[in-house]
C-alpha positions in Angstrom: 74.5 -2.7 115.8 73.3 -5.8 117.7 70.5 -8.0 116.4 67.5 -8.0 118.7 65.4 -11.1 119.0 62.0 -10.8 117.3 59.1 -9.9 119.5 56.2 -12.2 120.3 53.9 -10.4 117.9 56.4 -10.8 115.1 56.9 -14.5 115.8 53.1 -15.1 115.7 52.7 -13.3 112.3 55.6 -15.3 110.7 54.1 -18.5 112.1 50.7 -17.8 110.5 52.3 -17.0 107.1 54.3 -20.2 107.1 51.2 -22.2 108.0 49.2 -20.6 105.1 52.0 -21.3 102.7 52.2 -25.0 103.8 48.4 -25.3 103.6 48.3 -23.9 100.1 51.3 -26.1 98.9 49.7 -29.2 100.4 46.3 -28.5 98.7 47.9 -27.8 95.3 50.1 -30.9 95.5 47.3 -33.1 96.8 44.6 -32.4 94.1 44.6 -29.7 91.4 41.5 -27.6 90.9 39.2 -28.4 88.0 38.4 -25.8 85.4 34.9 -25.2 86.9 36.3 -24.8 90.4 39.0 -22.4 89.2 36.3 -20.4 87.4 34.2 -20.3 90.6 37.2 -19.2 92.7 38.1 -16.6 90.1 34.5 -15.3 90.0 34.6 -14.8 93.7 37.4 -12.4 93.3 36.3 -10.6 90.1 33.1 -8.6 89.7 30.3 -10.4 87.8 30.3 -8.0 84.9 34.0 -8.8 84.3 33.8 -12.6 84.4 34.5 -14.0 80.9 31.8 -16.3 79.5 32.5 -20.0 79.6 33.1 -21.5 76.2 30.3 -23.8 75.0 31.3 -27.3 74.5 30.1 -28.7 71.1 29.7 -32.3 70.4 32.3 -33.5 67.9 30.8 -34.5 64.6 31.4 -37.8 63.0 32.8 -36.7 59.6 33.0 -40.2 58.3 29.2 -40.7 58.7 28.2 -38.5 55.7 30.8 -40.1 53.5 29.5 -43.5 54.5 26.0 -42.5 53.6 27.1 -41.3 50.2 28.9 -44.6 49.5 25.9 -46.6 50.6 23.5 -44.6 48.4 25.8 -45.0 45.4 26.0 -48.8 45.9 22.2 -49.0 46.3 21.6 -47.0 43.1 24.1 -49.0 41.1 22.4 -51.2 38.5 22.2 -54.8 39.6 24.0 -55.9 36.4 27.1 -53.9 37.5 27.3 -55.5 41.0 26.5 -59.0 39.9 29.2 -61.6 39.3 30.8 -61.8 35.8 28.7 -64.8 34.8 25.4 -63.1 35.5 26.6 -59.6 34.3 27.2 -60.9 30.8 24.3 -63.2 30.6 21.6 -63.0 27.9 19.1 -61.9 30.6 21.3 -59.0 31.7 21.8 -57.9 28.1 18.1 -57.9 27.4 17.5 -55.9 30.6 20.1 -53.3 29.9 19.1 -52.7 26.3 15.3 -53.0 26.4 12.9 -50.2 25.4 12.0 -48.0 28.3 9.2 -45.4 28.4 11.0 -42.3 29.7 7.9 -40.2 29.9 9.5 -37.4 28.0 6.7 -36.7 25.5 6.3 -37.2 21.8 10.0 -37.3 21.0 12.5 -39.0 23.4 16.0 -40.3 23.1 16.1 -44.1 23.6 19.8 -43.7 23.3 22.1 -40.9 22.0 21.6 -42.3 18.4 18.1 -43.6 18.5 14.9 -41.5 18.5 11.7 -43.0 20.0 8.6 -41.3 18.7 5.5 -41.9 20.9 3.1 -41.6 18.0 -0.5 -40.7 18.4 -1.4 -39.0 15.2 1.0 -37.9 12.4 4.7 -36.9 12.2 7.2 -36.5 9.3 10.3 -38.6 9.3 13.2 -38.9 6.9 12.6 -41.5 4.3 14.5 -44.7 5.2 15.1 -43.7 8.8 12.6 -46.0 10.5 14.4 -49.0 12.0 11.5 -50.5 14.0 8.0 -49.7 15.3 5.3 -51.1 17.6 1.5 -50.6 17.5 -0.8 -49.7 14.7 1.4 -47.5 12.4 1.2 -46.8 8.7 3.8 -45.0 6.5 2.9 -42.9 3.5 5.3 -41.3 1.2 5.0 -37.6 0.8 2.5 -36.7 -1.9 3.7 -35.0 -5.0 1.7 -31.8 -4.2 1.9 -32.2 -0.4 3.6 -28.9 0.0 2.7 -27.2 -3.3 4.1 -27.0 -6.8 7.2 -25.1 -5.7 8.4 -27.9 -3.5 7.6 -30.5 -6.2 10.0 -28.8 -8.6 12.7 -28.5 -5.9 12.4 -32.2 -5.0 12.9 -33.1 -8.6 16.5 -31.9 -8.4 17.4 -32.5 -4.7 17.4 -36.3 -4.7 16.4 -38.6 -1.9 17.8 -36.5 0.9 14.9 -34.1 1.0 12.2 -36.8 0.7 10.0 -37.4 3.7 7.6 -40.1 4.9 4.5 -39.5 7.0 4.0 -41.9 9.9 0.4 -42.2 11.0 -1.4 -44.1 13.8 -0.5 -44.9 17.4 2.5 -46.7 18.7 6.3 -46.3 19.0 8.4 -45.5 15.9 12.2 -45.8 16.3 14.3 -43.8 13.9 18.0 -43.5 13.3 20.3 -42.4 10.5 23.7 -44.1 10.0 24.5 -44.1 13.7 24.5 -40.3 13.9 23.9 -38.5 17.1 20.3 -37.3 17.6 19.4 -33.9 19.0 15.8 -32.9 19.9 14.7 -29.3 19.6 11.4 -27.7 20.7 10.6 -24.7 18.5 8.4 -22.1 20.0 7.2 -20.0 17.0 10.8 -20.0 15.9 12.5 -20.8 12.5 15.6 -22.7 11.6 17.3 -24.1 8.5 18.5 -27.6 8.6 20.7 -29.3 6.1 18.6 -31.8 4.2 20.6 -34.9 5.2 20.5 -33.9 8.9 16.8 -33.7 9.3 15.4 -36.8 11.0 11.8 -36.1 12.1 9.5 -33.2 13.0 5.9 -32.6 14.0 3.2 -32.0 11.5 2.4 -28.7 13.2 5.6 -27.2 11.8 5.6 -25.8 8.3 8.6 -26.6 6.0 10.0 -25.4 2.8 12.8 -26.9 0.7 15.4 -24.4 -0.3 18.2 -24.7 -2.8 21.6 -23.2 -2.1 22.4 -20.5 -4.6 25.2 -20.6 -7.1 26.5 -24.0 -6.0 23.3 -25.9 -7.0 24.2 -25.5 -10.7 27.8 -26.7 -10.2 27.2 -30.1 -8.6 24.8 -32.9 -9.6 21.8 -32.8 -7.3 22.9 -29.5 -5.7 23.0 -28.7 -2.0 19.7 -28.1 -0.2 18.3 -27.2 3.2 14.8 -27.4 4.8 13.4 -24.4 6.6 11.2 -25.2 9.5 9.0 -22.7 11.3 6.2 -22.8 13.9 5.6 -24.5 17.2 6.6 -28.2 17.7 9.3 -30.7 18.1 12.1 -31.5 15.6 15.0 -34.0 15.7 18.2 -33.4 13.8 21.3 -35.5 13.5 25.0 -34.9 13.4 28.2 -37.0 13.3 29.5 -36.8 16.9 28.8 -33.7 19.1 27.7 -30.5 17.3 29.3 -27.1 17.8 27.3 -23.9 17.7 29.1 -20.7 16.5 27.6 -17.3 17.1 27.3 -14.9 14.1 27.3 -11.2 14.8 27.5 -8.1 12.6 31.0 -7.5 11.6 32.0 -11.1 12.6 30.9 -13.5 9.9 31.4 -17.3 10.2 32.7 -19.4 7.3 32.1 -23.1 7.2 32.6 -26.2 5.1 29.2 -27.1 3.5 29.8 -30.8 4.2 30.2 -30.0 7.9 27.3 -27.5 8.3 24.3 -28.9 10.1 21.9 -26.1 10.9 21.7 -22.3 11.2 19.2 -19.6 12.3 16.6 -18.9 9.5 17.2 -15.2 9.4 20.7 -15.8 8.0 21.1 -16.2 4.3 24.4 -18.0 3.6 26.5 -17.1 0.6 29.0 -19.3 -1.2 32.7 -18.6 -1.7 34.4 -20.7 -4.4 38.1 -21.3 -4.9 38.1 -23.2 -8.2 41.5 -22.7 -9.9 43.6 -24.7 -12.4 45.4 -26.4 -9.5 42.1 -27.5 -8.1 41.1 -29.2 -11.4 44.4 -31.1 -11.6 44.2 -32.3 -8.0 46.5 -29.9 -6.3 43.9 -27.7 -4.6 43.5 -27.1 -0.9 40.5 -29.3 -0.6 38.4 -26.4 0.6 37.1 -25.2 -2.8 33.5 -24.5 -1.6 32.8 -22.5 1.6 29.6 -21.1 3.2 29.7 -17.6 4.7 27.2 -16.5 7.2 26.7 -12.7 7.9 24.2 -11.0 10.2 22.9 -11.9 13.7 22.3 -15.5 14.6 24.1 -18.8 14.9 25.4 -21.7 12.8 25.9 -25.3 13.9 28.7 -27.5 12.5 29.8 -31.1 13.1 33.4 -32.6 13.3 32.8 -34.5 10.2 32.6 -33.8 6.5 29.6 -35.6 5.1 29.0 -35.7 1.3 25.6 -34.1 0.8 25.5 -33.9 -2.9 22.9 -36.3 -4.3 22.8 -38.2 -7.5 19.6 -37.4 -9.4 19.5 -40.8 -11.2 19.5 -42.8 -7.9 
């Protein structure tokens, strides 16, 4: 079969195709289409309801800006004494500024430091005898009267020693109280009742009623006995503890047993009982060291401290 030369119509069609290919190749090699132009050409060929939406361009956020603001704020809030040179940081002026008394606007009782109670006095409060370390203003101190809380408390105080004795602070000013560098905790009783170990009560409002209670059984075994003070009503009270206190819940069927010398406070509805372990080996110095224990049963809580403080008082002191 012989090859026939293409006809004129066929030659014209091939020429048009080659020109179109050359034109498209030249356009693509000369300048590529932008994304917007490509989308426009694509939208001409695709129905409008099928054209995908263009992604919105979001302005990139400067992530370092918030961190910079936090750093600048921290530097601005830093005390001047910490940012000052060493010579000024340890100067007498810097020491006075850092340790001076500040009115914290916290009410009657406020913590000047974790171990210093500031009483903004305007009337009367009870404080532990010997706990006042300084005061300003017009303040007078009166020892608790013999019949201040009735004949019952008078007889109890006769055998409890100095730990249960209180002083009344009267007047207006600031009274600063502390007790052997122990940590101070402020509580606000709202018609509630607590029992505080006598040595751990620092101060309380006169609006609270109090009653000195002797521990049963053990009071006749040790000179001076072991006592606690029951506080009830509405008002502020400050207690002390060696280091941070720990609160243990007491529930029915789950009693809590503590060392009396480490027990600070408990809910007033609990009546602790004493467990003794006095044996011959205890008397000759080979005991466990835990001869007396307090056991709490019922529903409430008990607060202990990580320190065994000797609470037994000497009557002759």
